[in-house]
N, C-alpha and C positions, 0 to 999 in steps of 0.2 A: 478475134480482135487483136490487132497488132500491139506488140509490147511498146509502151510509151517511152521508156528510157532504156537504152542499150549501152552496155559497157564494152569498149574495145581495148584489148590489151596489146600494147605495141612494144613489149619488151624485146622481142627478137628483131624488130626493125629499128627503133630508136636506140635501143641498147647496143646495136651494132657499131655505133659511133665510138663507143667506149673501148671495145676489144677488137675493132676492125672485123667484126662479124664472126670471130673465131670462138664461138660458144662450145664447139665440140658436139659430135653427133648425139651422145647421151643426153646432154643438156637441152639440145633442140627438141629431141623426142620427148624428154621429160617435161619441159615447160609447156609444150603443146598439150600433152596428155593431162597435166594438172589443170590447165585452163579449161580443157574439155570437162574434166571431172567437176570443176567449179561452176560449170554452166555459164562461162563467159560467152557473151553473145557473138562477138566478133574477135577472131584471133588473127593478129597480123604476124605472119610467119617469117617476114623479112622483106628483102628488096629483090626486084628483078633488075639485073645488070647486064651490060653487053660484055660479058666475060664468062668463060667456062666455070661451072660450079666446082668448088673444092669441098671435099667431104668435111663436114663439121662446121661449115660456114652458113650463115643465114643470108648470103648473097647467092641468088640462083639465076641461071641463064634462061631456063624455061620452066614452066610449072611442074613438069614431070620430075625435075630435080628434087622436089619437096616430098614426093610420095614416100620415100624411104623413112621420113621423119613422122609421118602421120600414121600412128599405130591403131587408131580407132576412129577412122573417118566417119562422121555422122552428120545428120541433117539438123542437129540442134544448134550448131555453131556455123557461122559464116567464116570461111578461111580466105584471107586476103593478103596480097603483097603490094608493095608500093613501087611506083616508078617516078623518076624525075621526068617531067614532060618532054624534055629534049635530050635525054641521055639513055634512051632505050629504043632499040629498033623493033617496033611493033610487028614488022613483017615476019620476024622469027617466032612470034607468039602463036602457038597452035590453037585450034578451036578448043573451047572449054569442054573437058570430058568428065568433070565432077569427081575426079579422083585425087585432086590436090586442091589448089585454090579455086574458088568460084567467083572471086571478085578482085578487082585491081583498084588501088587508090592512086590517083594522078595528082601530084603536087606541082603547082605552077607559081611563078612569082607574080608580084603586082604588075599589071599591065599586059599579062599574057593569058588572060582568061579565055579568049577566043581560041588561041593556039592550043591551050591545055585541053579544051573541050573537043577540038578537032582530033587530038590524039585519043581522047576518051571514046570518040565515036568509032575509031578503028578497032579499039579493044572491045567495045560493045558488040560490034558486028561479028565478033568471034565467040559470042555467047557468054561473056563475063558481065557481071554487075560492075558498075563504075561508080566509085566514090571520088569526090573532088576535095582537094586541100588548097585553100587560097592562102598561100604563105604571106606573112606580114600583113594580116588583115587590118591591123591598127594603122598602117600607113595609108590605107585607102581613104580618099575623100568621099563625100556623099555621092558626088558625080561618078566616081569610079565604082562605088558600090552599086549604083544604078546600072552601070555597064555590066558588072558581074552578074547581077540579078537577071538582066535581059538575056544574056547568053545561057545562064543556068536554066531559066524558065523554058527556053527553046530546047535545050539539050535534055533536061530532066534526068539528072543523075539520081542514084539512090539517095545520096546525101552530099551536102556541101558543108565543109567544116571551116569554122573560124579558127585561124591559127595565130597564136601569140608567139611568133617566131623568136622575138628577142626577150620574151619574158618581161615586157614593159607595161602591160595593161594594169590599170586600176579598175575598180568596180564600175565607175561611171563610163569608162571607155567601153567595157564589155556590154553594159546595158544599152548604150547608144547603138552599137553595131548589131547586137542581137535583135533589139526592137525594130531597127530599120529593116533588117533582113526578114524578120518574121512577118512584118506587115506587107511585104512586097513579093516575097518568094512563094511560088506555087506550093500549096500545102502538101502536095504529094512528095515533095522533096524534104528529106529529113535534114535537120540542122545538127552539125557536130561542133565539138570544141576540142582543140589540142593546145595545151598550155605548157609553159616552161616556168621553172621555179626561181628565176633570178631574184625576185623580190619577196620570196617566201609566201606567195599568194596563190600558188597553183591549185591547191586543194580548195581554198576558199572561193576562188573564181569558178572552179568546176561546180561547186555547190550552187553558186549564184546563177550560173548558166542554166542548170536544171530548173531552178526555182523561177527564173525569168520566163520559162516556157511551160510552166505547169498548166496554165490555162489555154495554151495554144492547141490547135487541132493537129499539129504535126508531131512526129516522133523525134526523139533526141538521141544523139550518139555522143558519148564522152570517152576521150582517150585517157589511158593511164598505163603505167608500167610497173612491174614488180620492184619494190623499193625505190621507185622513181627513176630506175636506170635509164639514162639518156644523155645526150650530148650536153656538155656544159653543166648548167645547174639542174639538169634532169627535168622530170615531168611530175604531174600528179601521180600519186602512188596507187597502184591497183588495190592494195589492201585497204587503204583509207576510203577510196571511192566506193569499193564494193560494200564495205561496212556501212557507209552513209546511205547507199541505195537500199540496203537491207533494212535499215532502221527507219528511214524517212520516206522511201519512194517505192515500197512494196517489192523490193528486190528479193531474190532467192538464191544468192550466190553462196557456194560452199566455202566458208572462210578457212576450214581446215585444209582443203586442197590448195588454196592460195598460200597459206602460211607454210605448208609443206614445200611448195615450189621455191619459196624464199630460202628456207632452211637447207634444202638439198642442193639447189643450183645457184642461187644468187649470192648467198653469203660467201661462198668460195671465190666468186668473181670479185667481190668487194675487197678481199684480201690482196688482190693483185692490182686492182684499178680503183680509181676514185671518181665520184660524180656527186652532184647535189649542190646545195646552196654554198656559196663562198663569196667573199668580198669582191674578188675580181669579176665574178659573173653577175654580182649585183651591179657593178659598174656597167657591164654590158647591157643590163636591163634599164639602167638609168638613162643611157644614151641611145637605146635601140640599136645596139651595135652587134654586128655579126660575131659569133663566139670565136671564129678563127682568128680574129684580131687579138682577142684576149689570150688565146692559147699561144699565139706567136710571141707575144710579149713575155708571157710566163716562161716559155721554153727557151727562148733565145737570149733573154736579158734578165730573167728573174725580177722583172719590174715590180717595184712595190706599189701599193694601192694608190698612193697619192700621185706618183708619177704616171701610173696607168691612166688615172682619171684625167690628168692634164693632157696627156698624149691624145686620148680619145676625144676629149672636148675640143682639141685644136683642129679636128677633122670636120668637114661639112657633114650634114645629115646624110646625104647620098653616099659619101665616102665611107661612113661608119657602117652602112648597111651591106656593104660588099667587103671583100678583103683584097687589098693590093699590098703585098708584102714590101715592095720597093718603097711605096709611099709611107707605109708604117715605119720602116727602118729610117726613112728621112725624118719623120716626125719624132722618132725616138732620139735620134742624134741631135736634133734641134733642142729637144728638152734637156738632154744631158750636157751638151757642149755649150754651157753658158760661159762664153768667153769674157774674161775680165783682164784688166791691166794689173798683172801681179808682179811686175818687174821689181818694184820696191820690196815686196814681201820676199820674193826669191833671193834678192841680193842680201837682205838682212839675215836670212837663214843660212846662206852660204858663208857669211862672215862669222856667224855664231857657231856653226858646226865645224868650221875649218880646223883640222888637226885634232878633232875631238872624237872619242869613242862614243858611239850611240848604243844605248840599250833599248831595244823594242820590247815592251811588256805586252805580249799578246794575251787574250783573255782565257787561255787554256787553264785547266784545273791545276796544273803543276806549279803555278805561281803561288797557290795556297799550300800545296803539299810540300813544296821545296822552298818555303818562304825564307828560312834561315840561310840557305845557300844563295838565294838571289840577293838578299840584303848584304851578305858578306861580299858578294861580287861588286855591288854598288859602292860599299864602303871602301873597298880596295882599289877599284878601277876609276871611281868618280866619273862615270859616264853621264852624258845627257840622257835623262830617262824620259822616254816617249811612250805613253800608253797608246795602244792600238785599238781604236774604235770602242773603248770601254774604260770605265773607271773601277779600280779596285781600292777600297778604303784602307787596305793594309800598306799601301805604298804612297810615296810622295812623287809627284811628276813635275818635270820641267815643261812638258807639252803633252797634250792628247791629240792624236791624229785621227780625224773623223772622215770616213769614206761614204757613209750613207745617212740619210736623215732619220731613219728608224732608230739606229743606235745613238745618234746625236740627241734626238728628242728623249730617248730613254735615260741617257746620262744626265741630261738637263733636269728632268723631272725626278729621277730617283736619287740623285746625288747633287742637289741644287747648289749647296754651299761650296763644295769642292769645284763643281763645274764653273761657278762664277769666278773663283779665285785663280784657276789654272789657265795657263796659256794654251791656246788651241790652234791647230793647223786644220783648216776646214776646206774640203774640196768644193769647187764651184757648183757641182750638181746639187749640193745641199742648199746653199744660198750664195748670193753674189755680193752682199753687203755685210761687212764685218759688224758683229754685235759683241760689245765688250772686248775681252782680251783675245781677239781672233786675228789670224792671218788667213786670208782667203787666197787659195792658189787654184790654178786651172785644173779641172778634172783630167784633161788629157796629159798632164805632167805625170800622172800616177798610173795610167792604164796602158795595156797593150791588148788588143782584141785577138781573138782566135781561139778562145776557150769559153765554155758556157759560163764558168764562174770567174771570168777575167777580173772581176772587182773584189776578189778576196783581199781583205784588209791588210794582211801582212805582206802579201805580194805587192800591193799598191804602195805600201810604205817603203819597201825596199826599192822599187822603181823610182819613187819620188826622191829618196835619199841619194840615189845615184845621180839624179838630175841636179842636186845641189852640191855635188862633189864630195859626199861623205865616202871615206875609204875604209872605215873600221866599224863594223856592226856586230853586236851580240844580240841573241834572241832568247827570250824566256817565255814560256807559255804557248809556244807554237807547237802544240802537242800532236795534233791530228785528231780527227773526229772519231768518237766511239759510236756504238750502235744505238745507244740511248742518248737523246739530246742533252739531258741534264747531267750526264756523266762527263761531258766534254768541257764544260765551262766552270771557271771559278765562281761565277755568279749564275746559279741555276735558273734565275729569272730573266737572264739576258734574252732579248727577243731573237727568235730563230731567223736565220737568213737562208736556210735550206729546207723549205717545206716539203720536199719530195722524199726526205729520209733516205736518200741513196748515199749513205756515208762512204762506202768503199769506193764508189765512183768519184765522189768528191775528193777523197784523199788522193786517189790516183791522179786526178787532174791538178790538184795543188802541187803534188810532187813534180809533175811535168812542168808546171809554170815556174817552180822554184829552180829546176834545172835550167830553164830558159833565162831566168834572171842571172844566175851564176855565169852562164855562158856569155850573155850580152855584156855583163860588167867585167868579166875576165879578171885581169890582175888589178883592176881599179878598186875593188872592194873586198876586204877580208870579212868573212862571215863566220861566227862561232856560235855554238849553242851552250847556254848556261843550264838549261833543263833538257831532259830527254825528249826527243821528237822523232816521229816516224819519217820526218822529212830530212833528217840528218844524213845526207847522201854524199 
């Protein structure tokens, strides 16, 4: 009697998005061996790609590339690799010799079912089992599901998987799709489910999928990966799914082998890479958006969650499901470049700052440690005191200069009384209509692109002051970042603006931007440091 529910571990395939497949030979061998020891039914060993195999990578050109990693090839497990339906030349695929993989999963996009199965037929002719992955199944209309079913019933793959590509499904979505397919799909075809955890529902949906098919005549395949390792928000976790199947579905998976695989191989990877639920990937799930759009906005612009949501929501449904970086950049610029008429505000600031020394109080810890020194400087020099993107209750300010809405909202909520009383210079990317004692100025007056962290608040403040003709600036609290976030700021609760924790890289980039500011302003602005700074060059 065939096993009713089968578990497929896709760590080496979906996890390859995280580390560009560079697991290393020991980890590939070890993960496969531990999955064998755990009696995982289907082990996905990686991808077939149109490129030569590099040792230690889970990208293979031909199945024989995998043989070196299979230490105990046996008939208890099915060994599988995935191909993109249009990105692998099946003519190079040799006949199945049962020494490496014995099955291939073909993933195809919505609207390409017929084409995907034509590729699958070429693979099956060479002796491999064929599994099919219908990407973005949530996007299918009932009519499109009928078309998928028609081709699948004709082709008869081993399994057809529902794929929640964008991590966007709710329970009723899955129930509708699974019920529809189960009623119409040939019972010889197994139904599979591959989920993503954008809405923290991956494991719950996997359990629901199994339970929806408890009374069905067909077998079931569920995908999972160790610690959920996978692109973006990751997947259902092998350890949770295996434990659920053991406790509720007559499974017999060795949990010790699974946990050993995590301890030995996955925990070390997590120290270098990150995956799993996050607010940006929740936004991807909310809008059924390709994760590459999210990754682009995070990497190239460090876009905060609210702006990310606004940018993604400005795109059409079809635009979100693909990734067009030129379009995304255009939408980002439209979101940020809120052009306003700030001529009056700029003129007022030019008059007020004319022939005055400006003290920029950055949020570094030194403004607490060197409070007496800074206050002595203020008493002696009588500068215009401008706080940079933060409020410190030890000081009185003439203005606060705000660069982003996260720090703006934090100051407003944490220090409401001071916030209401103090004058504020607010960039137009935060909002375009003045509230209370605010002067709104165009975002582009304060930035210069060309660096990942071009919107560093002190650098923006210096560029802006140059715009209004300031020629004498002192800096305090522009310390430089330390390795621990709460060691860097006078206010340890200040929201972080550098979630990647790459402090040395950030310091180097700020230093380069500071050089550029000094070079561009030349003799027009004198800059001095009141407190020690790694940027004092």
